Each structure stands twice: as C-alpha cells, then as structure tokens.
ZASERO-460640 format. One record per atom (N, C-alpha, C): chain; x, z, y; residue in one letter; atom name. Coordinates in steps of 0.05 Angstrom, whole numbers. Layout:
REM ZASERO-460640
- mol,x,z,y,type,atom
- A,X,Z,Y,A,CA;
...
//
This chain:
REM ZASERO-460640
- mol,x,z,y,type,atom
- A,288,366,342,R,N;
- A,295,351,320,R,CA;
- A,269,335,306,R,C;
- A,257,355,295,V,N;
- A,231,352,277,V,CA;
- A,210,340,303,V,C;
- A,211,350,323,E,N;
- A,186,338,340,E,CA;
- A,195,305,345,E,C;
- A,225,300,358,A,N;
- A,227,281,363,A,CA;
- A,219,254,341,A,C;
- A,228,271,323,E,N;
- A,224,250,295,E,CA;
- A,192,242,298,E,C;
- A,173,264,297,R,N;
- A,146,257,298,R,CA;
- A,138,234,325,R,C;
- A,150,243,344,V,N;
- A,144,224,368,V,CA;
- A,155,198,358,V,C;
- A,176,196,347,R,N;
- A,186,163,334,R,CA;
- A,169,153,310,R,C;
- A,158,172,299,Q,N;
- A,137,163,275,Q,CA;
- A,110,150,290,Q,C;
- A,102,162,311,R,N;
- A,81,159,324,R,CA;
- A,81,131,341,R,C;
- A,111,128,353,E,N;
- A,105,103,369,E,CA;
- A,108,81,355,E,C;
- A,120,85,330,R,N;
- A,120,64,309,R,CA;
- A,105,47,298,R,C;
- A,78,73,290,S,N;
- A,55,67,278,S,CA;
- A,41,56,301,S,C;
- A,49,60,327,E,N;
- A,25,46,350,E,CA;
- A,36,23,348,E,C;
- A,69,18,348,R,N;
- A,79,-14,348,R,CA;
- A,64,-28,326,R,C;
- A,65,-20,300,L,N;
- A,51,-35,279,L,CA;
- A,19,-36,280,L,C;
- A,7,-22,298,G,N;
- A,-23,-25,298,G,CA;
- A,-43,1,283,G,C;
- A,-26,16,278,L,N;
- A,-37,43,259,L,CA;
- A,-50,49,271,L,C;
- A,-50,56,297,G,N;
- A,-67,76,312,G,CA;
- A,-47,98,324,G,C;
- A,-60,126,325,G,N;
- A,-48,153,333,G,CA;
- A,-40,170,310,G,C;
- A,-50,200,319,D,N;
- A,-38,215,300,D,CA;
- A,-43,216,267,D,C;
- A,-23,218,256,D,N;
- A,-24,224,224,D,CA;
- A,-38,194,212,D,C;
- A,-28,176,222,D,N;
- A,-29,147,215,D,CA;
- A,-22,134,189,D,C;
- A,6,151,181,N,N;
- A,17,140,156,N,CA;
- A,-1,153,127,N,C;
- A,-17,173,135,A,N;
- A,-30,185,115,A,CA;
- A,-61,166,119,A,C;
- A,-70,159,135,N,N;
- A,-85,144,137,N,CA;
- A,-82,117,125,N,C;
- A,-62,109,143,A,N;
- A,-59,80,131,A,CA;
- A,-61,70,102,A,C;
- A,-42,100,90,R,N;
- A,-37,90,63,R,CA;
- A,-66,98,48,R,C;
- A,-82,112,56,S,N;
- A,-113,115,46,S,CA;
- A,-122,86,50,S,C;
- A,-122,82,78,A,N;
- A,-135,55,81,A,CA;
- A,-132,35,66,A,C;
- A,-107,28,58,A,N;
- A,-84,11,41,A,CA;
- A,-91,15,18,A,C;
- A,-101,29,2,V,N;
- A,-105,38,-27,V,CA;
- A,-132,36,-27,V,C;
- A,-151,39,-11,D,N;
- A,-182,36,-15,D,CA;
- A,-188,4,-8,D,C;
- A,-167,-12,4,A,N;
- A,-175,-41,7,A,CA;
- A,-159,-52,-15,A,C;
- A,-143,-40,-33,G,N;
- A,-131,-46,-51,G,CA;
- A,-148,-49,-76,G,C;
- A,-177,-31,-74,N,N;
- A,-199,-36,-92,N,CA;
- A,-217,-50,-91,N,C;
- A,-219,-61,-61,A,N;
- A,-240,-79,-52,A,CA;
- A,-233,-111,-65,A,C;
- A,-212,-125,-73,A,N;
- A,-204,-144,-80,A,CA;
- A,-180,-145,-94,A,C;
- A,-183,-157,-121,P,N;
- A,-156,-159,-135,P,CA;
- A,-143,-180,-133,P,C;
- A,-116,-181,-131,A,N;
- A,-100,-204,-128,A,CA;
- A,-112,-236,-133,A,C;
- A,-125,-228,-162,S,N;
- A,-131,-252,-170,S,CA;
- A,-160,-265,-157,S,C;
- A,-173,-247,-138,A,N;
- A,-188,-257,-122,A,CA;
- A,-181,-275,-101,A,C;
- A,-151,-271,-94,T,N;
- A,-141,-285,-71,T,CA;
- A,-121,-305,-76,T,C;
- A,-124,-324,-100,S,N;
- A,-107,-338,-108,S,CA;
- A,-104,-363,-96,S,C;
- A,-77,-375,-92,G,N;
- A,-81,-396,-84,G,CA;
- A,-62,-397,-57,G,C;
- A,-44,-414,-46,S,N;
- A,-29,-406,-22,S,CA;
- A,-43,-396,4,S,C;
- A,-63,-409,7,C,N;
- A,-80,-414,36,C,CA;
- A,-101,-407,34,C,C;
- A,-114,-407,10,G,N;
- A,-141,-405,14,G,CA;
- A,-149,-376,4,G,C;
- A,-148,-350,19,N,N;
- A,-153,-323,15,N,CA;
- A,-179,-314,19,N,C;
- A,-202,-331,12,G,N;
- A,-223,-322,7,G,CA;
- A,-237,-321,38,G,C;
- A,-231,-338,59,G,N;
- A,-239,-342,83,G,CA;
- A,-229,-318,104,G,C;
- A,-209,-300,88,N,N;
- A,-198,-286,110,N,CA;
- A,-170,-293,103,N,C;
- A,-160,-310,124,A,N;
- A,-132,-327,126,A,CA;
- A,-109,-296,128,A,C;
- A,-119,-276,148,A,N;
- A,-94,-258,145,A,CA;
- A,-91,-238,129,A,C;
- A,-113,-237,114,A,N;
- A,-105,-215,81,A,CA;
- A,-78,-222,59,A,C;
- A,-70,-205,59,K,N;
- A,-47,-206,37,K,CA;
- A,-53,-190,16,K,C;
- A,-39,-198,-7,A,N;
- A,-40,-187,-34,A,CA;
- A,-10,-183,-43,A,C;
- A,-13,-157,-57,C,N;
- A,11,-151,-69,C,CA;
- A,14,-156,-99,C,C;
- A,30,-171,-108,N,N;
- A,37,-189,-127,N,CA;
- A,45,-164,-159,N,C;
- A,51,-143,-143,T,N;
- A,55,-118,-165,T,CA;
- A,33,-100,-174,T,C;
- A,19,-94,-147,C,N;
- A,-1,-76,-159,C,CA;
- A,-32,-90,-157,C,C;
- A,-26,-113,-145,G,N;
- A,-50,-118,-145,G,CA;
- A,-77,-117,-129,G,C;
- A,-63,-106,-106,G,N;
- A,-78,-95,-82,G,CA;
- A,-82,-119,-66,G,C;
- A,-105,-123,-46,S,N;
- A,-103,-140,-27,S,CA;
- A,-115,-119,1,S,C;
- A,-106,-126,27,F,N;
- A,-98,-114,44,F,CA;
- A,-108,-131,73,F,C;
- A,-124,-120,88,P,N;
- A,-138,-142,111,P,CA;
- A,-117,-145,132,P,C;
- A,-95,-127,137,T,N;
- A,-82,-129,165,T,CA;
- A,-48,-127,153,T,C;
- A,-32,-135,167,P,N;
- A,-5,-137,160,P,CA;
- A,6,-108,162,P,C;
- A,-10,-97,182,A,N;
- A,0,-62,184,A,CA;
- A,-3,-48,155,A,C;
- A,-27,-58,143,L,N;
- A,-36,-43,125,L,CA;
- A,-18,-56,99,L,C;
- A,-11,-79,101,Y,N;
- A,2,-87,78,Y,CA;
- A,29,-73,79,Y,C;
- A,45,-69,106,R,N;
- A,68,-61,105,R,CA;
- A,66,-36,95,R,C;
- A,42,-23,101,A,N;
- A,43,14,93,A,CA;
- A,38,14,68,A,C;
- A,31,-4,55,H,N;
- A,30,-3,20,H,CA;
- A,51,-1,14,H,C;
- A,74,-24,17,F,N;
- A,102,-20,1,F,CA;
- A,114,9,4,F,C;
- A,104,25,22,R,N;
- A,123,55,28,R,CA;
- A,99,72,12,R,C;
- A,80,61,0,S,N;
- A,65,82,-17,S,CA;
- A,78,89,-47,S,C;
- A,65,112,-60,D,N;
- A,73,119,-76,D,CA;
- A,65,111,-101,D,C;
- A,44,94,-96,W,N;
- A,28,82,-115,W,CA;
- A,39,54,-127,W,C;
- A,47,37,-103,H,N;
- A,64,19,-99,H,CA;
- A,97,19,-115,H,C;
- A,112,39,-101,R,N;
- A,135,51,-118,R,CA;
- A,136,54,-149,R,C;
- A,118,74,-158,Y,N;
- A,108,70,-179,Y,CA;
- A,111,44,-199,Y,C;
- A,86,36,-191,N,N;
- A,86,8,-199,N,CA;
- A,110,-10,-202,N,C;
- A,133,-10,-186,V,N;
- A,151,-27,-187,V,CA;
- A,173,-15,-209,V,C;
- A,164,9,-207,K,N;
- A,186,26,-229,K,CA;
- A,181,20,-257,K,C;
- A,152,14,-253,L,N;
- A,140,8,-287,L,CA;
- A,151,-29,-291,L,C;
- A,139,-45,-266,K,N;
- A,152,-75,-272,K,CA;
- A,181,-68,-283,K,C;
- A,199,-58,-272,M,N;
- A,219,-55,-286,M,CA;
- A,229,-52,-314,M,C;
- A,210,-36,-316,K,N;
- A,218,-23,-348,K,CA;
- A,197,-44,-368,K,C;
- A,188,-65,-354,G,N;
- A,169,-79,-372,G,CA;
- A,143,-74,-378,G,C;
- A,138,-47,-363,A,N;
- A,106,-47,-368,A,CA;
- A,85,-58,-349,A,C;
- A,61,-55,-359,S,N;
- A,39,-70,-339,S,CA;
- A,36,-46,-315,S,C;
- A,30,-47,-295,S,N;
- A,22,-40,-271,S,CA;
- A,-2,-20,-281,S,C;
- A,-5,2,-262,V,N;
- A,-36,19,-261,V,CA;
- A,-45,10,-235,V,C;
- A,-79,15,-240,S,N;
- A,-86,14,-216,S,CA;
- A,-98,38,-200,S,C;
- A,-96,33,-168,E,N;
- A,-97,56,-153,E,CA;
- A,-116,82,-165,E,C;
- A,-137,76,-181,R,N;
- A,-154,103,-193,R,CA;
- A,-128,113,-212,R,C;
- A,-124,99,-233,E,N;
- A,-107,105,-250,E,CA;
- A,-82,131,-241,E,C;
- A,-71,110,-227,F,N;
- A,-43,132,-213,F,CA;
- A,-60,159,-197,F,C;
- A,-84,160,-180,E,N;
- A,-93,182,-176,E,CA;
- A,-104,205,-196,E,C;
- A,-108,193,-216,L,N;
- A,-118,208,-236,L,CA;
- A,-92,228,-250,L,C;
- A,-71,211,-250,C,N;
- A,-48,220,-267,C,CA;
- A,-29,240,-249,C,C;
- A,-16,262,-268,D,N;
- A,2,280,-252,D,CA;
- A,23,265,-236,D,C;
- A,26,271,-210,S,N;
- A,48,257,-190,S,CA;
- A,73,263,-199,S,C;
- A,76,287,-207,D,N;
- A,101,300,-210,D,CA;
- A,115,281,-235,D,C;
- A,98,274,-248,A,N;
- A,113,262,-280,A,CA;
- A,110,234,-268,A,C;
- A,109,221,-252,F,N;
- A,111,197,-242,F,CA;
- A,140,193,-235,F,C;
- A,155,216,-224,F,N;
- A,182,207,-211,F,CA;
- A,204,229,-220,F,C;
- A,200,237,-244,D,N;
- A,220,246,-263,D,CA;
- A,233,224,-274,D,C;
- A,264,238,-272,K,N;
- A,288,214,-272,K,CA;
- A,299,212,-296,K,C;
//
C-alpha cells in the first residue's frame, strides 16, 4: 500500500513536470528559493511579469515562481500554509527566511 502511494506520487510529479524521485521536497525547496529571487512587488501588473510571462506570484507569501509546477507546489508548502493562517488572523506574512528560523512545531499548534 505504501509502495503504491509512492508510485502514484511519482507519476503525479512527472505529470506536473517536477521530475523523478523525491521531487516534492526538491520542488518545495526550489519554490522557496524562487520565492526569494523576486518579491511580488517586482511582478506587479496583470501581464508584465518582468519579461517572464510564465512567472506566477503568490499574493499571500510574496514569492515568485518561474514554472506552473513550482507555483502549484508552493501552495502545498508549510510556509504558504502558515502565511494563510497568519493572514486569517490579520497578521502580516513572514518571509521564507523567517519561517525557516522559527520553531516549526510552534507554527501549527492549535
């Protein structure tokens, strides 16, 4: 059953253009790295994304993602989920660096 789930996740990753083994972790780290490359303010405008028409930005976290696959992977990241919770509480979002420096167990306490 576990192996079947791994196969399903691998096939899904390949369909999404994420590549081979352990791509969820790689995609998340690549999405986070891409988020540090250009803040959302650098990609303002509906069509003018700084020369890269495929780049997408997350309005909640401020990250910019060069491919649709990385953009989708970002929404499954703990960083994005935490920022959504902060936004719902009326607090400002944290950068990826701030998120990495904090205790991850404290983020998801109920």
